[in-house]
Structure formats: structure tokens, C-alpha cells
LUMFI-304719 format. One record per residue (C-alpha): residue in one letter; x, y, z. Coordinates in steps of 0.1 Angstrom, whole numbers, padded with zeros to 4 digits, always signed. Example, Ala and Ser with C-alpha at 12.3 -4.5 7.8 and 13.67 -1.06 7.14 Angstrom:
<recs>
A+0123-0045+0078 S+0137-0011+0071 
</recs>
This chain:
<recs>
M-0429-0419-1818 R-0431-0381-1810 K-0398-0387-1795 H-0386-0404-1824 R-0400-0373-1848 A-0386-0348-1826 A-0350-0365-1830 A-0351-0367-1863 R-0364-0331-1871 D-0328-0319-1879 A-0313-0351-1890 L-0295-0334-1919 A-0296-0295-1914 G-0262-0282-1904 Q-0245-0319-1907 V-0216-0328-1931 C-0219-0354-1955 L-0193-0377-1978 V-0210-0393-2009 T-0187-0416-2030 G-0195-0422-2065 G-0213-0387-2061 A-0206-0365-2092 Q-0230-0386-2115 G-0261-0411-2113 I-0273-0422-2078 G-0245-0407-2060 W-0254-0370-2074 A-0289-0371-2068 I-0283-0379-2030 A-0253-0351-2032 R-0282-0325-2045 A-0311-0341-2022 V-0289-0337-1988 A-0275-0306-1996 A-0311-0293-2003 R-0318-0301-1968 G-0288-0281-1955 A-0260-0304-1950 R-0225-0294-1959 V-0219-0321-1988 H-0181-0337-1999 V-0183-0356-2032 A-0157-0379-2040 D-0154-0395-2075 H-0126-0408-2096 S-0140-0393-2127 R-0129-0354-2134 E-0154-0352-2165 H-0182-0359-2139 L-0170-0339-2113 N-0166-0304-2134 T-0201-0315-2149 A-0214-0317-2113 A-0200-0284-2102 G-0209-0265-2132 S-0247-0280-2128 L-0252-0265-2093 P-0275-0234-2086 G-0259-0206-2070 P-0271-0209-2032 M-0261-0246-2032 A-0228-0244-2049 N-0217-0231-2014 R-0224-0263-1995 V-0208-0288-2017 T-0170-0298-2023 F-0154-0319-2047 H-0129-0346-2044 H-0111-0363-2071 I-0104-0395-2054 D-0107-0433-2061 V-0119-0451-2033 S-0100-0484-2044 D-0070-0465-2035 R-0068-0470-1994 T-0044-0448-1987 A-0056-0418-2008 Y-0091-0424-1995 E-0085-0425-1958 A-0065-0397-1961 C-0095-0377-1981 I-0117-0389-1953 R-0094-0375-1923 K-0090-0342-1942 I-0127-0336-1944 H-0129-0344-1907 R-0100-0319-1901 D-0113-0291-1924 E-0150-0296-1911 G-0142-0305-1875 R-0172-0331-1879 L-0183-0361-1904 D-0218-0372-1897 V-0231-0392-1926 L-0210-0415-1949 V-0229-0425-1979 N-0212-0457-1995 N-0221-0455-2032 A-0191-0459-2051 A-0190-0491-2077 F-0172-0502-2105 V-0191-0517-2132 E-0183-0542-2162 W-0208-0572-2165 R-0194-0598-2188 D-0199-0638-2184 V-0171-0653-2162 T-0151-0667-2189 D-0147-0632-2202 T-0138-0616-2171 S-0103-0611-2161 P-0093-0617-2127 E-0080-0580-2127 S-0114-0568-2135 T-0130-0590-2105 E-0106-0577-2080 R-0112-0540-2088 T-0150-0545-2085 M-0143-0560-2051 R-0117-0534-2043 T-0141-0505-2052 G-0178-0517-2042 L-0168-0537-2011 D-0131-0531-1997 A-0139-0493-1998 V-0170-0496-1980 V-0152-0513-1954 H-0118-0487-1952 G-0145-0463-1952 I-0164-0473-1925 Q-0140-0483-1902 T-0121-0449-1910 V-0155-0425-1899 L-0170-0449-1872 P-0147-0439-1844 V-0151-0404-1854 M-0189-0410-1852 Q-0184-0430-1819 T-0165-0399-1804 A-0192-0375-1816 G-0222-0398-1801 R-0236-0397-1839 G-0240-0406-1871 H-0253-0421-1903 I-0236-0449-1921 V-0256-0451-1956 T-0246-0481-1978 I-0261-0486-2016 G-0268-0523-2021 S-0288-0539-2045 A-0315-0565-2055 A-0289-0579-2071 G-0273-0591-2040 V-0301-0611-2033 M-0314-0629-2059 F-0289-0644-2084 F-0300-0648-2124 K-0276-0652-2153 G-0271-0619-2170 P-0256-0598-2142 S-0220-0603-2136 A-0207-0626-2110 A-0182-0600-2095 Y-0206-0574-2091 T-0239-0595-2076 A-0212-0611-2050 M-0198-0577-2040 K-0234-0568-2037 A-0241-0598-2017 A-0210-0590-1994 V-0221-0553-1991 N-0258-0563-1980 A-0245-0589-1953 Y-0218-0566-1943 T-0240-0537-1933 H-0265-0563-1916 V-0240-0576-1893 L-0228-0537-1885 A-0261-0528-1882 A-0267-0555-1856 E-0233-0548-1838 L-0245-0509-1837 A-0280-0512-1830 D-0274-0502-1790 S-0255-0472-1802 P-0263-0436-1815 I-0246-0447-1847 H-0276-0451-1874 V-0267-0479-1900 L-0289-0478-1934 L-0290-0501-1963 V-0309-0494-1992 R-0313-0519-2022 P-0328-0502-2052 G-0337-0524-2081 A-0327-0514-2121 V-0321-0475-2118 A-0326-0458-2153 G-0311-0430-2167 T-0276-0434-2157 E-0244-0441-2170 F-0246-0475-2157 F-0268-0487-2182 G-0259-0458-2204 K-0225-0466-2208 H-0212-0497-2189 V-0238-0522-2192 A-0260-0534-2221 S-0298-0535-2213 H-0301-0570-2230 R-0278-0584-2198 M-0310-0577-2174 P-0332-0611-2174 R-0369-0604-2189 L-0386-0609-2156 A-0370-0578-2147 D-0395-0557-2168 I-0422-0564-2145 L-0411-0541-2118 P-0414-0506-2122 L-0380-0486-2131 T-0366-0463-2103 T-0349-0433-2110 P-0315-0414-2090 D-0336-0389-2076 Q-0364-0414-2062 V-0334-0431-2046 A-0320-0399-2030 Q-0356-0396-2017 A-0358-0432-2003 V-0320-0424-1989 L-0336-0392-1971 R-0367-0411-1957 G-0344-0438-1943 I-0325-0412-1924 T-0350-0396-1911 R-0369-0426-1899 R-0337-0439-1887 Q-0346-0470-1909 A-0324-0502-1915 V-0333-0513-1949 V-0349-0498-1975 D-0361-0516-2009 I-0373-0498-2038 P-0393-0500-2055 R-0413-0512-2020 S-0425-0542-2040 L-0390-0561-2038 P-0395-0576-2005 L-0424-0595-2018 L-0402-0607-2046 Y-0373-0614-2023 R-0398-0641-2006 A-0410-0653-2035 Y-0374-0663-2049 A-0364-0672-2015 L-0391-0701-2019 A-0379-0714-2052 P-0352-0701-2065 G-0342-0728-2090 L-0376-0721-2106 W-0372-0684-2110 R-0336-0692-2127 R-0351-0715-2150 L-0381-0687-2155 T-0353-0662-2167 M-0339-0688-2189 L-0371-0693-2207 T-0382-0660-2211 G-0351-0646-2221 P-0331-0614-2222 S-0347-0578-2212 R-0367-0558-2239 R-0365-0522-2221 D-0338-0497-2224 Y-0328-0493-2191 A-0303-0462-2201 A-0334-0442-2207 L-0352-0424-2180 P-0388-0441-2172 T-0421-0430-2186 R-0448-0441-2170 R-0482-0448-2184 R-0511-0428-2168 P-0544-0432-2179 M-0558-0408-2153 L-0531-0382-2163 R-0547-0386-2199 I-0583-0378-2190 A-0573-0352-2167 N-0551-0335-2198 R-0584-0333-2217 I-0609-0323-2192 G-0587-0306-2166 P-0586-0272-2182 S-0622-0266-2190 R-0641-0238-2171 L-0664-0263-2153 T-0635-0287-2142 G-0616-0255-2127 L-0650-0245-2107 V-0659-0277-2092 T-0622-0283-2088 R-0616-0254-2065 A-0653-0262-2049 A-0645-0299-2041 I-0615-0311-2049 V-0589-0287-2033 P-0605-0291-1999 A-0606-0328-2001 D-0568-0329-2010 K-0556-0304-1988 A-0575-0325-1960 L-0556-0359-1973 Q-0523-0343-1975 R-0526-0331-1943 G-0536-0365-1926 T-0510-0384-1944 T-0483-0357-1943 G-0481-0361-1979 R-0480-0394-1984 M-0511-0394-2005 S-0527-0370-2025 L-0553-0367-2053 G-0526-0356-2077 R-0506-0385-2068 A-0536-0408-2082 L-0529-0388-2115 G-0495-0395-2113 L-0485-0360-2109 P-0461-0349-2081 S-0479-0332-2053 L-0471-0310-2023 L-0491-0291-1994 L-0478-0256-1994 T-0482-0234-1963 T-0475-0198-1968 T-0483-0169-1943 G-0509-0146-1957 A-0502-0113-1967 R-0528-0092-1953 S-0539-0117-1923 G-0501-0130-1912 Q-0520-0162-1908 P-0512-0200-1924 R-0527-0210-1957 D-0525-0242-1969 V-0526-0248-2008 P-0522-0283-2024 L-0501-0278-2054 F-0486-0300-2086 H-0450-0295-2088 V-0418-0302-2109 P-0386-0309-2095 H-0359-0282-2100 E-0323-0277-2086 G-0328-0295-2056 G-0363-0280-2048 F-0398-0279-2057 A-0413-0255-2088 V-0448-0244-2090 I-0468-0223-2112 A-0494-0200-2100 S-0523-0207-2128 N-0553-0203-2107 F-0570-0225-2131 G-0569-0198-2155 L-0586-0171-2135 T-0576-0135-2146 R-0565-0128-2113 H-0532-0142-2094 P-0540-0168-2068 A-0532-0154-2033 W-0506-0183-2024 S-0483-0165-2047 T-0488-0130-2033 N-0482-0144-2001 L-0452-0155-2012 L-0441-0123-2025 K-0444-0108-1994 H-0432-0137-1973 P-0408-0159-1990 N-0403-0183-1961 A-0430-0210-1960 T-0436-0247-1953 V-0441-0278-1978 V-0454-0312-1967 T-0446-0341-1992 D-0440-0375-1991 G-0440-0379-1952 Q-0416-0346-1949 C-0422-0313-1931 L-0395-0290-1951 Q-0389-0252-1946 V-0385-0235-1979 T-0376-0203-1993 A-0396-0190-2025 R-0379-0172-2053 L-0400-0159-2082 V-0379-0172-2116 D-0380-0155-2151 G-0358-0157-2181 A-0344-0189-2190 E-0351-0207-2160 R-0386-0196-2161 E-0389-0211-2196 Q-0369-0244-2185 I-0396-0248-2158 W-0422-0237-2178 R-0414-0263-2205 A-0409-0291-2178 S-0443-0285-2163 V-0464-0281-2198 A-0447-0317-2203 Q-0460-0331-2172 Y-0497-0315-2176 R-0507-0299-2205 G-0534-0276-2189 Y-0509-0251-2179 R-0512-0237-2215 S-0547-0236-2213 Y-0547-0216-2184 G-0519-0194-2195 D-0539-0183-2225 R-0572-0183-2208 S-0562-0162-2179 G-0545-0133-2199 R-0513-0125-2177 D-0479-0141-2172 L-0485-0172-2147 R-0457-0162-2120 I-0436-0192-2114 F-0419-0197-2083 H-0388-0221-2071 L-0389-0234-2035 Q-0357-0244-2023 P-0353-0261-1991 T-0336-0242-1960 P-0318-0260-1934 A-0346-0272-1914 L-0360-0305-1917 G-0390-0320-1898 P-0414-0350-1905 Q-0440-0331-1887 V-0470-0312-1902 P-0467-0276-1898 D-0482-0262-1864 R-0514-0243-1875 S-0517-0222-1845 H-0491-0200-1857 P-0481-0184-1891 T-0453-0198-1908 A-0420-0195-1889 P-0391-0173-1907 V-0360-0197-1914 T-0322-0187-1907 S-0307-0193-1940 G-0309-0152-1949 P-0334-0135-1975 S-0341-0151-2008 R-0338-0133-2040 T-0377-0124-2051 A-0388-0104-2079 G-0421-0085-2090 T-0446-0070-2062 A-0485-0074-2060 R-0513-0065-2041 A-0513-0082-2010 D-0548-0102-2010 S-0548-0128-1983 S-0578-0129-1966 P-0593-0157-1953 R-0625-0155-1980 S-0595-0154-2011 A-0571-0174-1995 Q-0595-0204-1996 A-0613-0194-2032 S-0583-0190-2050 P-0560-0216-2042 S-0551-0243-2067 P-0534-0279-2073 E-0523-0265-2103 
</recs>
């Protein structure tokens, strides 16, 4: 296990990655996530509109690590030339993410042969051509990751999804399994990612009507592009062979394999889906409603600082961020390790966060107390820190945000947890908001508690504001909070 973790530590930092179908939806989420981990990313997409939108949305530091290519991967000659050019320009190509697909869901009688052929050329043939082009490069280099986005639609077969699409995904699933078996004893890692229905993309927003999905699919939790991207990162760093998302899918696959005819009859009886798969999912979180009601009170803040913060800190340390009390409420959480402004010693604090530009945005609310929390003062003096979340340990660089960016993060944070507004009103101060940007250093282990947070090598980060250094052991333990 230790050898595996050591080998995975730099799985993406400094590597070169190509993502097909990478300018929108799942592909764009993967491209951003990989770039945020320090990789040099090439995005290939056939839509100029998507390429322009994606390029315009990148924050400055990340823009230097992403290159865009206008290419139709179903054109074999052009696609292979694109791969060779990337390898020639970069001198390496370490990760290939096969994500591109042509989507047109109609019944067989309404589907033209040309549409079926295009589905296969884009979703299957391009996978084969891409892999056969990069594989010799990876074998020569003695390293590489081949990631292919499959689908639950290639495992279970119902009326609704197009026959061409399900056949293509079934072929992709099978091809990737056999490829993984052939390369099992090589340094080339093969990963198959099989998501269920992914909401909030043009797949359902533009190409496929939600009623094409069977009603039984509504029992599964919806997946977002960012969740798929995080699953890809976990699969790469842990060198997994297959990742299913949501994680309950393998149980459903087994149940379907036992009685496929019964499942098909059930889909006929229950009818079409009643969900809107074009919209991002909203979760019903009764515990969060309770937290929003009682969390902002002074008494709750006192109890949280005295008991809940230490317990959550220990829980996140012990599980490498896979479990936290914040997650039990339905809120994304992390464990932040800063370097004490006075002591120079590592200081841990569990925090809520919102995703922002490939990183994490956190608010220094300190439960509405009048003083800034010590961890925020630590970040002003030592911007380099460590974040543990979801089984990963990431080096980050902190940046104090202001202006329109601050307002954007504030709105997203208040929408997630209304207590921030009460904290701000009660504190009488402007709550500091930081963006924690992952830097080119990745590791699955928890930080070394015997040394301060090590500086990273990506250069200084822009910070704003100054404050009195207040990071003694006493204050560091009294003021951090899972805001």
C-alpha cells in the first residue's frame, strides 16, 4: 500500500494529458480538474463555440496549462496527426482521456444508417485510433494512463436509449476490459469509467429528451460532470481498473444480470422518466435544513468550536477526508493545514467549501466572532498550504479574493449554507474569502504532522490584505471552524 501511494503521489503533476470531447460537459470538467492538479492539458473538440467558451472561462494561472484543438476525432487522419503534433511539441504524452461521443437518440426505425455509423466512428473508432496512436509512445516512455468514458448504458439494455449509442458503449466497455487485461503486466494503466445519467450537460440539455430515459433510472442519484471528473482523478491516482459512478451501480448491474427480461418488463410498465436530466441535481438534505435553522446561533457556535470541530478534525484525518461531519449535512468539506504565522507549526482546521475555478473557496467566518480566525491570518503570511479531501492530499496556494470574484463566491456559499449571512452580520467585519488553488503536487497521504507545510514550487501566489499574526497553539485551536 505504501509503495502504491508513493507511486501515485505525482500521478498528474507535470504530465501531459489529451482530453477528447473536452470543451463541454464531462470532458471540460475532467480537463479543468487535471489542469488543477498540475498537468499540461490539451483539449480536443469539434465545436468552435464550445472551445471559445471554455477558453474564455479559464482563470489566468490555469490558462497557461491548457491548449485547445479544433478537431473532429471521427476524422482518423486529422486526429492521429493531432496526437503526433502534441507529442512532438510536448516531448511526451502521458494521459489520454477518450470522452468524445456523437449523440442522437432515436428509435431504430427513425435512425439513419449514417447516424449509426457516425456514432460508431466518434465513440468507438476514435477510441481505437487514439489508443493505437498513443500506446507506442507510452510503451517507449514506460508510463501512461489510458482513460475511457464508458457508460451504464453499455451494461444494461432498456427501451429508451438509442440502439446505436448503447451498442457503441457496450463495445467501448468490452474493448477497454480486454485492453486492460493485455496491459496488466505493463506500466500502462487502463481505466474504464462508467457513469450513470450525468445531468447538467448538453447531452440532455440539447441532444436527448429526458423522457427517453426509463422511469426506473429515477431511483439512482444523479451525477454531475465535476463528480465524474473527481472519479477520474481517483481512478488515476489509485490505478483502478474500473470506476462506476454512482458507486451503487455494480449492485444494479448484478441484479440486472440475474433477470434482464424482468427488468426490461419493469421499464415498460413504469414508463418514461419524470426527471429533468438537463438540470443539475438538487439534493434533499433535511440535516442541512436543521443546520441552517440552528447553526448560526451563538450557542451552536460555542458547542461546535468546543466539541464538533475537534471531532471532525480527527475524523477527516483518520479517513483522509473521505468522511466528515460536514458531508453528513450534505456540505462539501475539507481539512486545511496551514503554517502558523507565529509558531511556524502546522495547524489543522476542518472547513466547508464551494468549488471554484478548479480549486476550493473557503470563508473565514469564525462562527460570527469579531476576530478573524487564526487559519486565515496564517494563509496571509504563508499562502502555501495542504488540503485533504475525498481521499486526496493536495498542495494548494491560497489567494485572498475581492471584488466581483468575492461576490460570486459569497453568493454560492450563502446558497449552500445560509449561516454565513448571519455570521457576517454578527461579526461586524468583512469576512475573508480565500481561493485555494491546487498546485503541481499531488499525493494521497495525509500531511506530515512533524513539520510545517512545505512550500510548493509553482511560484508565489497573489494575496491581498495584511493582519496581525495570531497563530499560537492556543488561538489556533480556539478559532478555526468548519464554516
